[in-house]
C-alpha positions in Angstrom: -0.1 -0.1 -0.1 1.1 3.3 -0.8 0.9 6.3 1.0 0.0 9.3 -1.2 -0.7 13.2 -0.3 -4.2 12.4 -1.0 -4.3 9.7 1.4 -2.6 11.6 4.2 -5.1 14.6 3.3 -8.0 12.3 4.0 -6.4 11.0 7.3 -5.7 14.2 8.6 -9.4 15.4 7.9 -10.9 12.2 9.7 -8.8 13.2 12.4 -9.6 16.5 12.8 -13.4 15.7 12.4 -13.1 13.5 15.1 -10.8 15.9 17.5 -14.1 18.1 16.6 -17.0 16.1 17.7 -15.0 14.9 20.6 -14.4 18.6 21.4 -18.0 19.1 20.8 -19.3 16.5 23.2 -16.6 17.3 26.1 -18.2 20.5 26.0 -21.7 19.5 25.8 -21.0 17.7 29.0 -19.1 20.4 30.7 -21.9 22.6 29.9 -24.9 20.5 31.1 -23.3 19.3 34.1 -22.2 23.2 34.9 -25.8 24.2 34.3 -27.4 21.5 36.8 -25.0 22.2 39.6 -26.0 25.9 38.7 -29.4 24.6 39.9 -28.5 23.1 42.9 -25.8 25.3 44.1 -27.9 28.5 44.3 -30.6 26.8 46.2 -28.3 25.7 48.9 -26.3 28.8 49.1 -29.4 30.5 50.1 -30.5 27.5 52.8 -27.0 27.7 54.5 -27.0 32.0 54.1 -30.0 32.2 56.0 -28.8 29.9 58.8 -25.8 31.8 59.0 -27.1 35.0 59.4 -29.7 33.9 62.3 -26.7 32.5 64.1 -24.5 35.8 63.2 -27.9 38.2 64.3 -28.2 36.2 67.7 -24.1 36.6 68.2 -24.5 40.5 67.6 -27.7 40.3 69.6 -30.0 41.9 66.7 -33.4 41.0 68.1 -35.1 42.5 65.3 -33.3 40.7 62.9 -33.4 37.2 64.2 -37.3 37.4 64.5 -36.9 38.2 60.9 -34.8 34.7 59.8 -37.6 32.6 61.8 -40.1 30.0 60.3 -44.2 30.9 61.5 -44.0 28.1 63.7 -41.5 29.0 65.8 -42.4 32.8 66.0 -46.0 31.3 66.9 -44.9 29.3 69.4 -42.1 31.8 71.1 -45.3 34.3 71.0 -47.7 31.5 72.6 -44.8 30.4 75.6 -43.8 33.9 76.4 -48.0 34.7 77.2 -48.4 31.7 79.1 -45.3 32.2 81.1 -46.2 36.0 81.7 -49.6 35.7 82.6 -48.8 33.2 84.9 -46.3 35.3 86.6 -48.8 38.1 86.7 -51.5 36.1 88.4 -53.4 34.8 85.2 -55.1 35.9 81.6 -57.2 38.2 82.9 -54.3 39.8 84.6 -52.0 39.8 81.7 -50.7 43.4 81.0 -50.1 42.0 77.3 -52.0 39.9 74.1 -50.1 37.6 72.5 -50.4 40.3 69.6 -48.6 43.0 71.7 -46.0 40.0 72.7 -45.9 39.7 68.6 -45.7 42.7 68.0 -42.5 43.6 70.5 -40.9 40.4 69.0 -41.2 41.8 65.5 -39.8 45.3 66.7 -37.2 43.9 68.9 -38.4 45.7 71.9 -37.7 44.7 75.7 -39.8 41.3 75.5 -37.7 40.3 72.8 -34.7 41.8 74.3 -35.2 39.3 77.9 -36.3 36.5 75.9 -33.7 36.6 73.5 -31.1 37.6 76.7 -32.5 34.6 78.2 -31.9 32.0 75.2 -28.5 33.6 74.5 -27.6 33.2 78.0 -27.8 29.8 77.6 -26.9 29.0 73.6 -23.7 30.5 72.0 -24.1 31.0 68.9 -20.1 31.3 68.1 -20.7 27.0 69.2 -22.4 26.7 66.0 -20.9 29.4 63.4 -17.2 28.5 64.9 -17.0 25.7 66.2 -19.5 22.9 64.1 -19.1 21.4 60.6 -22.4 22.3 58.6 -23.4 20.2 55.3 -26.4 20.0 53.2 -29.1 17.2 54.5 -31.8 16.0 53.0 -33.9 19.2 50.5 -37.0 19.5 48.5 -38.3 22.5 47.4 -39.9 24.0 50.8 -38.0 22.2 53.6 -34.2 21.4 53.8 -31.9 20.0 56.6 -28.5 21.2 57.5 -26.4 18.9 59.4 -24.5 20.7 62.2 -21.7 18.6 63.6 -19.8 20.0 66.7 -16.8 18.9 67.3 -17.0 18.0 70.6 -20.6 16.5 70.0 -21.3 12.8 69.7 -24.3 13.5 67.2 -25.1 16.6 64.6 -28.1 18.7 65.6 -30.1 19.2 62.5 -31.2 22.2 61.5 -34.7 22.2 60.4 -35.0 25.1 57.6 -38.8 25.9 55.6 -39.2 28.1 52.4 -41.9 30.7 53.3 -42.7 33.6 51.3 -40.0 33.2 49.1 -37.2 33.0 52.0 -35.6 30.3 53.8 -36.7 30.7 57.6 -35.2 28.4 60.3 -37.1 26.3 62.1 -35.3 27.3 65.6 -38.5 25.6 67.6 -39.1 22.6 65.0 -34.8 22.1 65.4 -34.2 22.9 69.1 -37.3 22.6 71.5 -37.8 19.1 73.5 -40.6 17.3 73.3 -43.5 18.4 75.8 -44.9 15.1 77.4 
């Protein structure tokens, strides 16, 4: 078999075509992978960022902003529990100085009731343990609920932070995560 210029040219053309097809396939695979990854990463970033922001606002004791990052269920439970404790302290619901609506408003504005509540809460819970001394990773997630697995360096088991999508924003289910069940 004799190698001619024509056969060399034909081989070069076929090799170029093959390389072009390979590059196009690689480009499509890499491009598709990054497109799918982009769909997941921003959602995870939003979830993680919301939880991190809550713990940072706790660290700064920014009572009004803490309230902003809590789930509706957490807010409702905090308001009801605070109302019951205040009413009990004041001699019953008839003697209560504040209604549940007034207590909710105080928490929303970061008022004196909110300050007393969060100072007590943060006296028992140090957010730096979660922010500086723990490893975070995403747990289960779907369109409306997600979990963040937080493993403190000295803890045997991780805390699983419950996140809820409400009105387009990820909120921390503080009560859903840390409240002990009442028996």
